[in-house]
Every structure is written in C-alpha cells, then in structure tokens.
N, C-alpha and C positions, 0 to 999 in steps of 0.2 A: 706856215698855214697854207694848205692847198687851195688852189683856186677852183672851186666847184664849177662855177659858170664856164670858165675857159675849158675845162676838161669835158664838160657835157656838150659844149658847142662843137668841140673837136670830134667827139663821138658821133654827134648828129650828122656832121658833114662827111665823116669817114666811116662807112659801115664796117670796115674791118678793124677799127681801132681797138675794140675790146676783145678781139680774137686775133689769131694769127692771120697773116696775109694770105689770101686765096683769091682766085679769080672771082669777080663779083658778077653773078648772073643778073640779067636784067629782070627786075621785079614786074609782076603784073598785078592788077587790082582784082582781088577776089574777096567777096564779103566785106567790102569797104576798107580793106587794108592790103599792104603789099605782100605778095607771096612770091616764092621762087620755085622753079622746077626742081624736084628732088634730085634728078640726075645731074642737073647743072651745078647744084651745090655739092653733090657727092663726088663728081669726077675729079676736081682739083685736089681732093683729099685722098685720091687713090682708091675710091670705093666704087662699086658697081651696083646698080639697081636691078633687082630681079623680081619678076612678077609672074604668077600663074594666071593665065587668061580666065576671066570670069570671076576672079576672086577680088576681094577688097584689100587683101594683105599684100604688102610690098616689103621686100628685104633689101637692105643695103649692106654690102659686105666687102671685105678686103683684108687679107692677112688674117689676123686673129680677131678682127673687129666685126661685129654683126649687130645691126639695128633692125628691128621689126616694127613696121608702121601699119596702121589700118586707116583707110579712108573714112572721114567723118569722125575720127576719134582723136583725142589729144593725148592718148596713152602710147608711149613708145618704149620698147624694151631695148636697152643699151647693154649689150653683152649680158643679157638675162636679167638686168635690174630695171625695175619700172621707173620711168621718168615721165612726168606730166609736162606736156607742151603748154604754152600760153593759149594757143589756138589750134583747132582741129586741123588735121591733114585734109586737103581739098583736092578734088579731081577736076581738071580742066583740060579739054582737048584730048581726053583719054590718058592724061599723064598726071601723076601725083605731084602736088605742090605743098610746101610747108611755108608757114608765115616767115617773112624775112627776119623778124625779130627773134624767132626761135632758131633760125639758122645761125644767127650771130651770137645770141646770148644764152641759148640752151644747149645746142648740140655741138657746135664747133669748139667751145671751151672744153668739152669732155674729150674730144678727139685730138685736139692740138692745144694742150695747156700752155698758157703764157708763163714763161719762166721768170723767176725772181732775178734781180740784178746780181752780178757777180759779188760774192761775199755775203749776200743775204741768206738767212736761214729761218726755218720755222722752228722756233725754240720755246717761246713762251705761250702757254695756253691759259686762257681765262675761263674758269669753270663757274657757271651760274647754276646753283641748285634752285630750281624753280620754287616760287611761292615762299612760305616761311612766316613765322610770327603770326600776325593777325589774319593772314591769308593761307588757309590750309590747302587750297587747291582742290582736286577731286577727293571725295571721301567715299569709302566703302566700309560701312560698319565702323569699327574702331580704327581703321586704317586711313591715314591722311597722306595725300600725295607729298606734302612738304617734308614728311619724315623720310620718305624713300628717295626723294631726289637728293637730299643731303647725304644719305648713306651711300648712294651711287656716286655722288661727287667725291666723297671721301675715299672710296675705293679706287675711283678713277685717278684721283690725285696720287695715291700710293703707286699705282702702276705706271703713271706718266713719269714720276720722279725716278722710278727704277729704270725706265727706258731712256733717261737722259734729258727729258724735257724740264723746263721751268714751269711752275704752276702758280697762278693767281686765283683766289677764290672770292666770289662776291659775298658769300656768307659762310661762316664756319659753325654756326649755332642756329637755334630756332628764332631767327630774327627776320625782319622784312625790310630789306633795302628797297627803296622805291624803284620802279621799273627803269626809269631814265638813269638812275644812279649806277645801275649795273654795267651797261656798256660804257658809261663815263669812266668808271674805274678801270676797265680794260684799256680805254684810250689813254688814260693818265699813266698806266703802268707799261705802255708800249707793247701790249700783247700782240702776238702774230696771228692768233686765232681766238675767236670767242665762241663758246659752246654753252647753250642754255639747255638744261636737262629737265625733262618732264615725263609724266605718264598720263595716258589717256583714260577716259571712262566713257561709257555709253549706256543708254537705256536698253540697248540690244546686247545681251550677254554673249552673243556670238561674235561681236566685233572683236577682231584680234589683229596683232601684228605691230610692226614698227614703221614709222614714217619720219622723214627728216625734211624740215622746212628751211628755205633760204629767202632772203628779201626779194620780193617781186621787182623786176626791172620797171622803170618808169613807163607808165602807159599800158602795162599789162595787168590783167586781173589776177587776184589771188586764186589759187586752185579751187578753194571753196569760196566762191564769190559772195555767198550769203554771210560769210564770216570775215568781211573785209576789215582789217585792223589798221585804219589810218588812210591818209590821202594817197591817190595813185600818182602823185607828182614825185619829183626827185627827193631822195633822202641821202644822208651821208653815206650809207652803206652801198648805194648804187654805184659808187666808184669801184667797187669790188665785184660787180655783177658776174664776171666770168669766173673768178675764183670762188665765189659763193656757191655756184651750182656745182663746181668741181668738188669742193669740200663736202657738200651735202651728198653728192653721188657716192663718194668713197665711204662716207659714214654709213649710208644706207646699205650699200653693197656688203660691207663687212658685218653689219648687224644681222642681216638676213642670212648670210653665209655661215656665220660663226655662232649664232644663238638659235637658229631654227625658226626665227620669227617669220610670220607671214609678211610678204612684201607689199606694203601699202604705198610705197613710192616716194620719189623725190618731188616735193611740192613747193609752191610759192605762197608767201603770206607777207603781211606788213606788221609783224609784232614789234612793239617798241624796243624790246631788248636786242633785236637784230638790226633794225633799220637805223639806229643811232650809233652803231659800231663803226669805227674807222678802219677796221681790218676784216678779213673774211670771217663770216659768222654763220652759224646754223643753230636751229632749235630742234632738238631730238625728242621725239615722242617714242619711248623705248618699249611700250607695251600698254595693254589695257588692264587697269585695276579691276574693271568690271567683268573680265573674262577669267574664268577659273584657272585655265592653264597659264595664261600670261601672269595672273596675280601670284601664282605659285612661284614663278621665277622672280617677280618683283620683290616679294616678301622674303625670299630666300637669300642668304649670304652667298651661297654658291651661284645662284642665278645672277645676282648683281655682279659677281666677279666675272662671269662670262660676258655680261653686257659691257663691263668696263674694258675687258680684254679686246672685245670687238671694236669698241670706239678707239682704243689705242691703235689697233691694226688699221682702221680707217684713216686715222691721222697720219700714220706712217706712210700709207699709200698716197695720201694727198701731198705729204712732204716730198716724197720721191718724185711726184709728178711735176712739182713746181720748182724744186731746188735745182740750180744749175750744177752739173757735174764739175768736179774740180778740174781746172785747166782750160775750161771753155771760155770763149771770148764773148763780149757783149753782143757781137753781131751774129753769133751762131744760133741756129734754131729759130724759134718763134720770137716775137717781140717781147722784150723783157722789162718794159716800163713798169715801175712799181711805186706805190705810194708809201711803202714802209721804209724806215731808215735802217741802215745796216746795224747789226748787233754783234 
C-alpha cells in the first residue's frame, strides 16, 4: 500500500519531484500564485525563448521541440498539439512567466518524461466503454453514446491484442458498472493504463473535434471550471500527475493527426473514473455525435477503426516515452520512481 501522504509531502517540498531534475528558477508571486520566468524554465531544458517585439506571442524552441505561448492565455501549442495550462501566461517586467505548477506538472513532463523502473513495461490496458445499461450517455435520435463507446472499445481491444498488449474491459455488454467500480477493476487487475472512452454532444452542431482529459493536479482548476467534477484536493490518481498529462498528450496528438479530428486540446478534469485510478489514466472524447461530420465517423465501422488505430498509436508513443531502453541503468536519464510493480 502506497503512502499517499508521504509522497505528497515529498512533492510539496521538492518542486522537481514529479518531473526530471532541472535548475529551479526562483518563483515570483503573480495573480496570487507562484510564477517562474519562461526563459529560466526553458534554459535548463536546452530551449530558447524567442519573441517578436510588440507581439503577445512567445516561442520556446530547441532541436525538434517547439512551444508557442500567448500572454494572458492558458493555451499552448506543444509541437503543434493544443495543451491547456492550469493558469494563463503572465507578463511581468516585460518578460513572460508561467505558473510554477504548470512548469512542473504540465510542461516539463511532456519534454522530459519520467522513465519506468528497469524491467517495468506498459502492457495491460484497461478499456472503459463509457455509460451503458441504464445510462445511455449522449443521444442523437436513435443513436445512444453507450452503443458506440462499446463498439469502439471492442475494436480497440482487437487492435491492442494484435499489437501485443493485454486488455481488461470494464464492460463487454450493455451493462452499467458504477463509476467507482471501473477504476477499481483496473486497480485490481494491475493495469498499466486506464482509458475511458466517450463521445461528446452539443446544442451547437458546429462543435467538432477530439479532446482528452487527465486528472487535474491538486489545487488546480479543471479546464472547464463550471464543470468541476469533484473536490480540488488530492486524489489517488494525482500520484501519476506527470504521466497522466504525457498519456493524454500522446493520445490527443495521435487522434488529431490520424483521424483528421479538430484539435480541442489536452485538458484537466476530475472525473470519478480517472481520479480513482492507481495508474496513468485518461478520458477520451473522440468526437461530437451532434456534428454531422464527426457523427459519420462515430457511426461508421471504418471511422471507429481509424479512431482505434489512432489510440493504439498514441499508446505506443506513450510507452516509448516512459519505458527504459534495454540495458540502461536505474541512474541513467530522468528520475525513474514508479508506483507500479514489475510485470
């Protein structure tokens, strides 16, 4: 049994605990919370800040990495994929600053992923087909979300097995496991990743695209604060903050790239099914049933196959980012502390 309190105390006293060791810039108070200068965060990562005078946009780049920030905005493009920060970029003394919590828990984990311990692998994926049974989810005419999340989960299961993963399903028929029971099953089965599959709907038929949610770190707001799903205090899943955002990023990147979906971004929320998971977890909203173009893909076997293939590609990219190459030692690379047991 992991000691949640001890781990969180360590994270609180050691700002680099949930990310790789970098020089820690001295934070300043802006808007009532600690911020760090963008260049002081970027420098130790081998990145350079670039800015066109008179513009609100800043670019951080180095090697093949490019991040695009806008002052007073929480939106940042990480190698072209939209990621939402917890707090907007701020300008102070003519220099851009980012919230210290975003430096640690949103951005650094994407650029310097924490490796698994030697011998650990990403093998078992728990798939949660959203809704089911008494809970249809979103409905559009005769179409119920629960039907298509299960169809997507079944197709994804086939593709994951073919790719060499193990798969656990929270439901295999039109049943409704209680929300808390879904991550509990993943915990009991020792899953390495938990994915909850969903489809959006909106009164605005023009709303379109894919978005992936991960559990909001303690003390940070959900991306859509008006839809806060639970307390802002610590949950089980916050022990995986750095890998949650990394997982969500690779899933979103692959969905947008491989299905042509509009990029609605990597976002934070406190859904029961993710915040009770003991392993990295994400909730995928793969499209809008209320949008004719998205719906055509959702209701189509071919469309769902493409979605499933994109999710598999995202999982493979995540696995490559966190698995330690054969022959490397515990001390090489970034910190490899992990809460998962070897399989």
